[in-house]
N, C-alpha and C positions, 0 to 999 in steps of 0.2 A: 766278871771282874766289873766293881763298883768305881762310878763315874768320879774322880774327884771335884771337891769342892768348887776348880775354878772349872770345871768344865761342865757343872749340873747351875754354877753362877752366869756363865756367858748362854746354857742353852736356852736358858726361860726369856732374856730377852729376842733371840733368834726366833722361838714363838710365836712371842708378839708381834713382830718383824711381820711374819708369814700373814698373821693373822689377818695385819693392817692393811697389807700389798691386796690382799685378796679383797678384803671391803674399798681400801681406796679405790679398786679400778671399775666395781660398780655404777650405774649411770646414775647419773644424779636428777633423771629426771624422767618420766614416762613420756610415751607416743602421746600426741594429741588429736584431737579429729576437730578439723576447721570447715564451717557451714559456708559454703561460699554465696558474699552477701549476704550472710543473715539473716534476716526476718523477710527481707526481698529475693532471694533467691537469687538462678541464675535465671537471668533475663533478659529482653532489649532494654536500655539506659533508655531514657527522655533524654530529648535535644539539649537540655542543660544541666545533667549526669555526665559526659560521656565519658571523665574519667572513674569512674564511679566504685568501678574493678582492682584498677591502677592503684588507687587511694588505698581500697581496703586491701589489697595484698603487700602495698608499701608497708603498712603499722602489722605486721604481724611478723613473726621469725618461725619460718619454717625448718624443721631438723630433718635428716633422715631416719624413718622411721614413721614419721605426722603422714595425716592422709587429709585429702579435701572431700565433701560429702559437697554432689551436688545434686541441686532440687528445682528441678526446671517442669514447664509441657510446650508442647509441639516444639521442640528445639532438640540442639545434637552439643554433646560438649567434645572438643577433639585436641587431640595433642598434636600441633605439628613443630616444624624446624621453626630456626628463626625469619628466614625470608618468607615460609608459612605465614605468622603472626606477623609482619611489620607491611606483606602486602595483604593481608585478610586474603588469601586463597589456601582453601583446604582441597584442593584437588590431591594432593600427597601427603594425607594426614598419616601420622607414627601410631596413633590409636584413635577410635570412634566410638562415642557413646549417645546411645539412643533412648533411656530406658526410663524417663525421668528421674530417676535416683540413681549417683551413682558414686561411687568412694575411689577414688584412686589414690593407694599409699605412693605416699615418698620413697622411692627406695634408692635413689643416689643423689648425690649433692650436684650442685651447679641448677642454671636456670632449666626450666619446664615452662613451655609456651603453650598456651590454653584458648582458642576460641573459639566461636559460635562456628559452625558450617555455614551459618546461611551471612553472606557477606552482605548486605545492608544489616546486619545486627551486629557482626563483626567490626564494619567501619564505624558506627554509633557507638561504639566504645566494650561491649559483650568481646570480652578478649582480656588479658592478664599474662605478666610474668611473672612467676613463683620463685623465686629463689632461694632454693633450699643448702643448708650447710649441713657440713658433716657431723656426725657424732661426737666425733672429738672437738669442733668446735661448741658442743653441746655445755648451757652457761643454765642459771634460774632464769627460767621465764618471766620477763619485766614486761607489766602494759608499756607497748613504745607510741609516740605519737609523732616519729619521726621516720626516715626512709634512711638514717645512716647506714653506712654499710657495715658488715660484720669483719672481724678483725682478717687479716689476711695470714691463707694458709700453710705460709711459708713463714709468720713473726714467732718469733720465738719467746715470745708474750705468755706469761703465766704458765710455764711449762714447767717450774719446780713445781711438782705437787708437794703434797702432806708426805705420801710414802718417801720421795727424794728425801725430804728433811729427814725423816723417823732413819733411814741407812745412812744418814749424817752422822747424825747425833749418837747411834748406836756404835759406827767405826770409831768416831771418839775414844764414845765410853769406854770401849776393846782395849782401845790404846791407851789409856790411861791406868785402867786397872790392871793390863799388863804390865808398866813400867814401875 
């Protein structure tokens, strides 16, 4: 049986809606690799630069799927809990790396506490907190010179997407066409 003109007419926008919803759900950006400390790498800060890693991390936006590259000599990179970070105590690390070329994949959102295993290095500022933002919060990357916080994951801001708009207009269009 041949479809009516109305069924054919309504089928085309529905197909467009399906394609737009698939395209609209694709990630907007790709994962990024950050070299910690950039040209200086992972090293003990000098006496006048004790906040160098904290400042560096505060100027970046880290997302789930990104990675951190550490390059260092005669040192260690440790992931620790919050207590270990604030007390420069690495006796119970979550992960330990000492190969000089470490890549840490950011696989979950939330804070990541990173320190040097050498307590003197840690106390002089060789530590940082990396705030990882979930994939759902991913937005186009923009250079940021301030440490402004990301939007709350409980906020409804920005949830009205293009797909939602297309669905709304499709429903209105079908309703008007049927009348």
